C-alpha positions in Angstrom: 116.3 153.5 59.7 116.1 154.5 56.0 114.1 152.2 53.7 114.1 151.2 50.1 111.5 149.3 48.0 111.9 145.5 47.7 109.0 144.4 45.6 105.8 145.3 47.5 107.8 145.8 50.7 109.7 148.8 52.0 112.6 147.3 53.9 115.2 148.8 56.2 118.5 149.3 54.5 120.2 146.9 57.0 118.7 143.4 56.9 120.0 140.0 57.9 121.5 137.2 55.9 120.9 133.7 57.2 124.0 132.2 55.5 126.0 131.9 58.7 123.3 130.3 60.8 124.1 126.7 59.7 127.4 124.9 60.6 130.9 125.6 59.2 130.9 126.0 55.4 127.2 126.7 55.5 126.7 123.0 56.0 125.0 121.0 58.7 123.4 122.1 61.9 124.6 125.2 63.8 127.2 124.9 66.5 124.7 126.4 69.0 121.1 126.0 68.0 119.7 128.1 70.8 122.0 131.0 69.9 121.0 130.8 66.2 117.4 131.1 67.2 118.2 134.0 69.6 120.0 135.8 66.7 116.8 135.6 64.6 114.5 136.8 67.3 116.9 139.6 68.2 116.9 140.7 64.6 113.2 141.3 64.7 113.5 143.1 68.0 116.0 145.5 66.4 113.5 146.3 63.7 115.0 144.2 60.9 112.3 143.4 58.3 114.4 141.8 55.5 115.8 138.3 55.9 117.8 136.7 53.1 117.9 132.9 53.1 118.1 129.8 50.8 117.0 126.2 51.1 120.5 125.1 50.2 121.9 126.9 53.3 122.5 123.8 55.4 120.9 122.4 53.3 117.4 122.7 54.9 118.9 124.3 58.0 118.5 128.1 57.7 114.9 128.0 56.6 114.0 125.5 59.4 115.6 127.8 62.0 113.8 130.9 60.6 110.5 129.0 60.8 111.1 127.8 64.4 112.2 131.2 65.6 109.8 133.6 63.9 106.7 131.8 62.6 104.1 133.3 62.5 106.0 136.1 60.9 105.5 139.9 61.3 103.3 141.3 58.5 106.1 143.6 57.4 108.8 140.9 57.2 110.2 140.4 53.7 111.5 136.8 53.4 113.8 136.6 50.3 115.2 133.3 49.1 117.3 132.1 46.1 117.2 129.2 43.8 119.7 127.8 41.2 121.9 125.8 43.5 121.9 122.7 45.7 124.4 120.8 47.9 125.6 117.3 47.8 126.3 115.0 50.7 129.9 116.4 51.1 128.7 120.1 51.1 129.8 120.8 47.6 127.8 123.6 45.8 126.1 122.3 42.7 124.1 124.1 40.0 120.4 123.3 39.8 119.5 125.8 37.1 117.0 124.0 34.8 113.5 125.5 34.9 111.9 122.4 36.6 114.5 122.6 39.4 113.9 126.3 39.9 110.2 125.7 40.3 110.7 122.7 42.6 113.1 124.7 44.8 110.7 127.7 45.0 108.0 125.3 46.2 110.3 123.7 48.7 111.2 127.1 50.2 107.5 127.9 50.5 106.8 124.7 52.4 109.8 124.9 54.7 109.1 128.5 55.6 105.4 127.9 55.7 104.3 130.8 53.6 102.1 131.2 50.6 104.4 133.7 48.9 108.0 134.9 49.2 108.7 138.6 49.0 111.2 137.9 46.3 113.3 135.0 45.0 116.8 135.5 43.4 117.8 133.4 40.5 121.4 132.5 41.5 123.5 131.9 38.4 126.4 129.5 38.7 129.1 129.1 36.1 129.9 125.4 36.0 133.3 126.1 34.5 134.4 128.5 37.2 135.5 127.7 40.8 135.1 131.4 41.9 131.5 131.7 43.0 131.9 135.4 43.6 132.4 136.4 40.0 129.5 136.9 37.6 128.4 134.0 35.5 128.9 134.1 31.8 125.8 134.6 29.6 124.1 131.5 28.3 121.2 133.2 26.5 119.2 130.1 25.7 119.3 128.8 29.3 118.8 132.2 30.8 115.6 132.8 28.7 114.2 129.5 29.9 115.1 130.4 33.5 113.4 133.7 33.3 110.3 132.1 31.9 110.1 129.8 35.0 110.6 132.8 37.3 108.0 134.9 35.5 105.5 132.0 35.8 106.1 131.6 39.5 105.6 135.4 40.0 102.5 135.6 37.9 101.0 132.6 39.8 101.6 134.3 43.1 104.3 132.1 44.5 106.8 135.0 44.6 106.3 138.7 44.9 109.2 139.7 42.8 112.1 138.3 40.7 115.7 138.9 41.7 118.9 138.0 40.0 122.2 137.0 41.6 125.8 136.6 40.4 125.0 138.3 37.1 126.5 140.6 34.5 125.1 143.9 33.2 124.1 141.9 30.1 122.0 139.5 32.1 120.2 142.5 33.7 119.5 144.1 30.4 118.2 140.8 28.9 115.9 140.4 31.9 114.6 144.0 31.9 113.7 143.6 28.2 111.3 140.8 29.4 110.1 141.7 32.9 110.5 143.7 36.1 113.4 142.9 38.3 113.1 144.0 41.9 116.6 143.2 43.3 120.1 142.2 42.3 122.7 140.4 44.5 126.3 140.5 43.4 129.7 140.4 45.2 130.8 143.9 46.0 133.0 145.4 48.7 135.7 147.9 49.4 138.4 146.0 47.5 136.3 144.2 44.9 134.2 146.6 42.8 133.9 144.4 39.8 130.1 144.9 39.9 130.2 148.7 39.9 128.6 148.9 36.4 125.8 146.7 37.7 125.3 148.8 40.7 125.2 151.9 38.5 122.5 150.2 36.3 120.5 149.3 39.4 120.6 153.0 40.5 119.4 154.1 37.1 116.5 151.6 37.1 115.5 152.0 40.8 116.4 148.4 41.6 117.6 147.4 45.0 121.3 146.2 45.0 122.3 143.8 47.7 126.1 143.2 47.9 127.1 139.8 49.1 130.6 139.4 50.7 130.5 143.1 51.8 133.1 142.3 54.4 135.1 140.1 52.1 134.6 136.4 51.5 134.1 134.2 54.5 135.8 131.4 52.6 139.3 132.9 52.5 142.1 132.7 55.1 142.8 136.4 55.1 140.4 139.3 54.7 141.5 142.2 52.5 138.5 144.3 53.5 138.7 144.1 57.3 142.5 144.1 57.2 142.8 147.1 54.9 144.9 149.8 56.4 142.3 152.5 55.6 139.5 150.5 57.3 141.7 149.8 60.3 142.7 153.4 60.6 139.2 154.8 60.4 137.8 152.2 62.8 140.4 153.3 65.4 139.7 157.0 64.8 135.9 156.6 65.1 135.9 154.1 67.9 134.1 151.5 65.7 134.9 148.0 64.6 136.5 147.5 61.1 133.3 145.6 60.1 131.2 148.6 61.0 133.3 150.9 58.9 133.3 148.7 55.9 129.5 148.2 56.1 128.9 151.9 56.7 131.0 152.7 53.6 129.0 150.2 51.5 125.7 151.7 52.7 126.9 155.2 51.7 127.4 154.2 48.1 123.8 154.7 47.0 120.3 154.8 48.5 119.3 151.6 46.8 122.0 149.5 48.5 120.6 147.1 51.0 122.9 145.2 53.4 122.3 141.7 54.6 125.3 141.0 56.9 125.1 137.6 58.4 126.3 136.3 61.8 125.6 133.6 64.4 126.3 136.0 67.2 123.9 138.4 68.9 126.7 140.8 69.7 127.8 141.0 66.0 124.2 141.3 64.9 123.7 144.4 67.1 127.0 145.8 65.9 126.0 145.3 62.2 122.6 146.8 62.8 124.1 149.9 64.4 125.9 150.8 61.1 122.7 152.5 60.0 123.5 155.3 62.4 127.1 155.8 61.3 127.7 158.8 59.1 131.2 158.9 57.6 132.7 162.4 57.2 133.8 163.6 53.8 137.5 162.9 54.5 136.8 159.4 55.7 134.6 158.7 52.7 137.3 160.0 50.3 139.9 157.8 51.9 137.8 154.7 51.7 136.6 155.5 48.1 140.3 155.6 47.2 141.2 152.3 49.0 
C-alpha cells in the first residue's frame, strides 16, 4: 500500500476510523462488543497502521475498545485523536473548545489509550451557531489563536507528535501555518460535496495530509447521495465492485496526500474498504466520476 507522512509516521493511505465502533449515533456501547474488537484486530492484520479516534466517540467507548483490542500497540501504529467537542447525557454534540478543555481532553485520550504520546491530535472546530457539523466553522481569530497556543504547548511538551485541524476553512489553515507546522487536516469531502476543494489544494501545496470525513456521504442522513449516485452505481456494476469501493477509490485518486479512514463495525466491510488501495480507475471512469 502507498504511504504518506503523518507527523513522524509514514502511514498507509487507507486507515481506519473508529467512529462507528460505539452504538447508534456514536453513542453508548457497541451492539456487538466481540465484533468491534475483532474489527480492530483484523485492521492490524490487514496492515492498517493509522487509526483515527476521539474520546467523545461513545463517549469513552472507542478508545476503550482500541485499548482492549490492541494494547500494547505495534510500533508503527499512528493513533490520531481529536479534541474540541464533548457529549452530554443525551448524546448531543457540544463544543469544548477553550484551551483548558483542549488540554484536559488530550490528557484524557492519553490515559484511556495508555500511551505517552499521540501521533497527532486534531483540533475539531465547531460552530455553535450552525447545526451542520460537516461545514467548516467560521473564523473566530481571538479564540483560534488561544486554541493554537494550547495545541502548540501540548506538542512542544511531547504529549502529541503533531497538530491537526478539522472542520476548518482555508483562512484557518493560513493563520495556523503562519504560527506553526500542521501535519494533517480533516474536512468533509466526497463525490457530491467538494466544498473543501480549496483546502485540499492548499494541503497539496504544503505537503499536508488531507483526511476526508464522510467520504461515503454522511451517516446521519436518511438517503446517501454518494452511494446512490448513478455514476457510482454504474461503475460499481461495470467493475464488479461495491458502490462504497468505487467512491473510496475515486477519493483516493484525487491526490497522493489523501488519507482515507473509512469506519465500520463489520469485518467484511473493513476488508472491502481496505481493498480499495488496489483499485485503479481507468481514465473514462475517472472522468465520469470527476464530472458527477
